[in-house]
C-alpha positions as CSV (number, residue, x, y, z in Angstrom):
1,X,0.0,0.0,0.0
2,X,1.3,3.4,-0.9
3,X,1.6,6.2,1.6
4,X,-1.0,8.4,-0.3
5,X,-3.5,5.5,-0.4
6,X,-3.3,5.0,3.4
7,X,-3.8,8.7,4.0
8,X,-6.8,8.8,1.6
9,X,-8.5,5.9,3.3
10,X,-7.8,7.2,6.8
11,X,-9.1,10.7,6.0
12,X,-12.2,9.2,4.4
13,X,-12.9,7.1,7.4
14,X,-12.6,10.1,9.7
15,X,-14.8,12.2,7.4
16,X,-17.5,9.5,7.4
17,X,-17.5,9.2,11.2
18,X,-17.6,13.0,11.6
19,X,-20.4,13.3,9.0
20,X,-22.4,10.7,10.8
21,X,-22.0,12.5,14.1
22,X,-23.0,15.8,12.5
23,X,-26.1,14.2,10.8
24,X,-27.1,12.7,14.1
25,X,-26.7,16.1,15.9
26,X,-28.9,17.7,13.2
27,X,-31.5,15.0,13.5
28,X,-31.1,13.5,10.0
29,X,-29.7,10.2,11.3
30,X,-30.7,8.2,14.4
31,X,-28.1,8.3,17.1
32,X,-27.7,4.6,17.2
33,X,-26.9,4.6,13.5
34,X,-24.3,7.3,14.0
35,X,-22.8,5.3,16.8
36,X,-22.6,2.2,14.7
37,X,-20.9,4.2,11.9
38,X,-18.4,5.6,14.4
39,X,-17.6,2.2,15.8
40,X,-16.8,0.8,12.4
41,X,-15.0,3.9,11.0
42,X,-12.8,4.7,14.0
43,X,-10.6,1.6,13.9
44,X,-10.1,2.1,10.2
45,X,-9.2,5.7,10.8
46,X,-6.6,4.8,13.4
47,X,-5.1,2.0,11.5
48,X,-4.7,3.8,8.2
49,X,-3.4,7.0,9.8
50,X,-0.8,4.9,11.6
51,X,0.1,3.2,8.4
52,X,0.5,6.6,6.7
53,X,2.6,7.9,9.6
54,X,5.0,5.0,9.4
55,X,5.3,4.8,5.7
56,X,8.4,6.1,4.0
57,X,8.2,8.7,1.2
58,X,8.8,7.3,-2.2
59,X,7.6,4.4,-4.3
60,X,8.2,1.7,-1.7
61,X,5.2,-0.2,-0.3
62,X,4.6,-0.3,3.4
63,X,6.3,-3.5,4.7
64,X,4.3,-6.3,6.2
65,X,4.3,-5.9,10.0
66,X,2.8,-9.2,11.0
67,X,-0.2,-10.1,13.0
């Protein structure tokens, strides 16, 4: 995975979670649905931002870090 791809996926997950919270606050989305979206999107956000942070600049892929 490239550094840019990890950043795009991480930011997308963060935006989705924030949008769900905003829609719930405005009354367009039930609170339970926004909570479910946040529970799913937050781990993806953390993992992909961490992958982006640890990736080197350039054309190399992120190395496999194991289980």
